[in-house]
PLY file of the C-alpha trace (Angstrom):
ply
format ascii 1.0
element vertex 193
property float x
property float y
property float z
element edge 192
property int vertex1
property int vertex2
end_header
-25.76 0.54 66.55
-26.70 3.89 65.20
-23.09 4.51 64.42
-22.94 1.31 62.39
-26.07 2.24 60.49
-24.52 5.60 59.65
-21.16 4.06 58.79
-22.59 1.48 56.37
-23.87 4.03 53.84
-20.58 5.95 54.10
-18.58 2.77 53.53
-20.85 1.80 50.66
-20.37 5.24 49.10
-16.58 5.00 49.45
-16.61 1.50 47.95
-18.78 2.72 45.11
-16.31 5.53 44.43
-13.39 3.10 44.53
-15.13 0.69 42.15
-16.10 3.55 39.82
-12.56 4.89 39.86
-11.17 1.41 39.25
-13.53 0.88 36.33
-12.57 4.25 34.88
-8.89 3.46 35.36
-9.44 0.03 33.83
-11.01 1.62 30.76
-8.06 4.00 30.54
-5.56 1.16 30.81
-7.52 -0.98 28.34
-7.76 1.89 25.84
-4.03 2.62 26.04
-3.19 -1.08 25.70
-5.46 -1.43 22.65
-4.01 1.68 21.00
-0.45 0.54 21.70
-1.20 -2.90 20.29
-2.69 -1.33 17.15
0.34 0.93 16.70
2.66 -2.05 17.10
0.68 -4.13 14.60
0.42 -1.23 12.13
4.18 -0.55 12.03
5.26 -3.53 9.91
2.14 -3.38 7.71
2.52 0.34 6.97
5.71 0.18 4.89
4.23 -2.37 2.49
0.73 -0.94 2.41
1.90 2.61 1.67
3.31 1.35 -1.66
0.23 -0.56 -2.75
-2.83 0.91 -1.02
-1.83 4.39 0.15
-5.37 5.72 0.62
-6.40 2.78 2.79
-3.13 3.12 4.74
-3.87 6.78 5.42
-7.39 5.91 6.60
-6.11 3.31 9.09
-3.44 5.69 10.34
-6.11 8.36 10.80
-8.20 5.88 12.82
-5.24 5.12 15.08
-4.56 8.84 15.51
-8.23 9.47 16.25
-8.23 6.83 19.00
-5.04 8.33 20.43
-6.54 11.84 20.34
-9.66 10.63 22.15
-7.42 9.01 24.76
-5.29 12.15 25.12
-8.47 14.18 25.62
-9.63 11.88 28.42
-12.35 10.15 26.39
-11.21 6.67 27.39
-14.50 5.05 26.47
-14.41 6.57 22.97
-10.74 5.70 22.61
-11.41 2.11 23.62
-14.37 1.83 21.24
-12.26 3.20 18.37
-9.28 1.04 19.28
-11.37 -2.14 19.26
-12.03 -1.65 15.52
-8.35 -1.21 14.69
-7.21 -4.87 14.56
-9.79 -5.63 11.86
-8.81 -2.53 9.90
-5.13 -3.44 10.09
-5.84 -7.02 9.00
-7.92 -5.76 6.06
-5.12 -3.36 5.17
-2.50 -6.11 5.17
-4.75 -8.30 3.02
-5.41 -5.48 0.53
-1.70 -4.62 0.30
-0.76 -8.24 -0.35
-3.46 -8.59 -3.01
-2.29 -5.41 -4.75
1.34 -6.54 -4.57
0.35 -9.91 -6.07
-1.52 -8.10 -8.85
1.51 -5.93 -9.64
3.78 -9.00 -9.54
1.59 -10.80 -12.06
1.53 -7.73 -14.32
5.30 -7.43 -14.08
5.80 -11.11 -14.86
3.61 -10.72 -17.96
5.52 -7.61 -19.07
8.95 -9.07 -18.38
8.19 -12.16 -20.44
6.54 -10.40 -23.39
8.46 -7.15 -23.82
12.06 -8.34 -24.32
11.20 -10.25 -27.53
9.22 -7.25 -28.80
12.09 -4.93 -27.88
14.47 -7.23 -29.76
12.24 -7.29 -32.88
11.93 -3.51 -32.93
15.69 -3.15 -32.37
16.48 -5.47 -35.28
14.09 -3.59 -37.59
15.48 -0.19 -36.52
19.03 -1.44 -37.19
18.02 -2.90 -40.56
16.26 0.28 -41.72
19.03 2.49 -40.34
21.68 0.54 -42.28
19.60 0.94 -45.45
19.09 4.65 -44.70
15.33 4.11 -44.72
14.61 4.66 -41.05
11.63 7.02 -40.61
12.46 10.31 -38.88
12.54 10.23 -35.06
12.12 6.43 -35.00
15.55 5.84 -33.49
14.79 8.41 -30.76
11.47 6.69 -30.02
13.20 3.31 -29.82
15.98 4.72 -27.60
13.33 6.29 -25.34
11.47 2.97 -25.04
14.71 1.09 -24.35
15.74 3.61 -21.65
12.31 3.42 -20.05
12.51 -0.38 -20.06
15.89 -0.15 -18.32
14.29 2.16 -15.72
11.39 -0.29 -15.28
13.72 -3.22 -14.68
15.77 -1.13 -12.24
12.57 -0.18 -10.38
11.61 -3.86 -10.19
15.07 -4.79 -8.92
14.80 -2.18 -6.17
11.38 -3.50 -5.12
9.30 -0.66 -6.57
6.68 -2.76 -8.35
4.17 0.06 -8.95
6.78 2.13 -10.84
8.09 -0.94 -12.67
4.61 -1.84 -13.91
3.71 1.74 -14.83
6.94 2.18 -16.78
6.60 -1.30 -18.30
3.11 -0.49 -19.57
4.44 2.74 -21.12
7.20 0.77 -22.83
4.63 -1.69 -24.15
2.58 1.14 -25.67
5.67 2.72 -27.26
6.95 -0.58 -28.65
3.56 -1.56 -30.07
3.30 1.85 -31.76
6.81 1.45 -33.18
6.09 -2.10 -34.32
2.99 -0.92 -36.14
4.82 2.02 -37.72
7.68 -0.26 -38.83
5.25 -2.93 -40.09
6.51 -5.57 -37.68
4.08 -8.43 -37.23
4.02 -9.30 -33.55
1.57 -10.84 -31.18
0.39 -8.23 -28.72
1.99 -8.61 -25.30
-0.24 -9.88 -22.53
-2.66 -7.33 -21.18
-1.67 -5.86 -17.85
0 1
1 2
2 3
3 4
4 5
5 6
6 7
7 8
8 9
9 10
10 11
11 12
12 13
13 14
14 15
15 16
16 17
17 18
18 19
19 20
20 21
21 22
22 23
23 24
24 25
25 26
26 27
27 28
28 29
29 30
30 31
31 32
32 33
33 34
34 35
35 36
36 37
37 38
38 39
39 40
40 41
41 42
42 43
43 44
44 45
45 46
46 47
47 48
48 49
49 50
50 51
51 52
52 53
53 54
54 55
55 56
56 57
57 58
58 59
59 60
60 61
61 62
62 63
63 64
64 65
65 66
66 67
67 68
68 69
69 70
70 71
71 72
72 73
73 74
74 75
75 76
76 77
77 78
78 79
79 80
80 81
81 82
82 83
83 84
84 85
85 86
86 87
87 88
88 89
89 90
90 91
91 92
92 93
93 94
94 95
95 96
96 97
97 98
98 99
99 100
100 101
101 102
102 103
103 104
104 105
105 106
106 107
107 108
108 109
109 110
110 111
111 112
112 113
113 114
114 115
115 116
116 117
117 118
118 119
119 120
120 121
121 122
122 123
123 124
124 125
125 126
126 127
127 128
128 129
129 130
130 131
131 132
132 133
133 134
134 135
135 136
136 137
137 138
138 139
139 140
140 141
141 142
142 143
143 144
144 145
145 146
146 147
147 148
148 149
149 150
150 151
151 152
152 153
153 154
154 155
155 156
156 157
157 158
158 159
159 160
160 161
161 162
162 163
163 164
164 165
165 166
166 167
167 168
168 169
169 170
170 171
171 172
172 173
173 174
174 175
175 176
176 177
177 178
178 179
179 180
180 181
181 182
182 183
183 184
184 185
185 186
186 187
187 188
188 189
189 190
190 191
191 192
């Protein structure tokens, strides 16, 4: 009987160690699974979000790396806690990237519908004044620069680079409006973007 009484605490201690080790191992496995899931979810979102919300993308990537570093350093509890926040951050990132892409798409649509007629009006006036030898100095160069930049903007749009397309398109709009004013062309201002 005495042996049993002595064996029970020893068995209990061994069981406690096994349970503690299992819990620790479970936390390790859970942390690694959560980090892996976040990395997998982040992959497809990253390419789009880098274009439209680069700062937020960098912050989410830093959070993933921080969780991985905690895991690598044996802080499985900290890694798991960090990793649990990642799905929400990745979802927010995807939502922000889509909203920014939609905003750029709307701006591009406004520019692409309003600038070609303005470009055509300025072109006609430049041609008319050039034929009459009354074209103000450097006006043709300004028009050519605006036309080239518009071509670059449309090429950027065609290649899927909406931020560059919109930035270049807004520059073209400014140049064309300045030329229209200088050449006394009466035009409605293109839609604000």
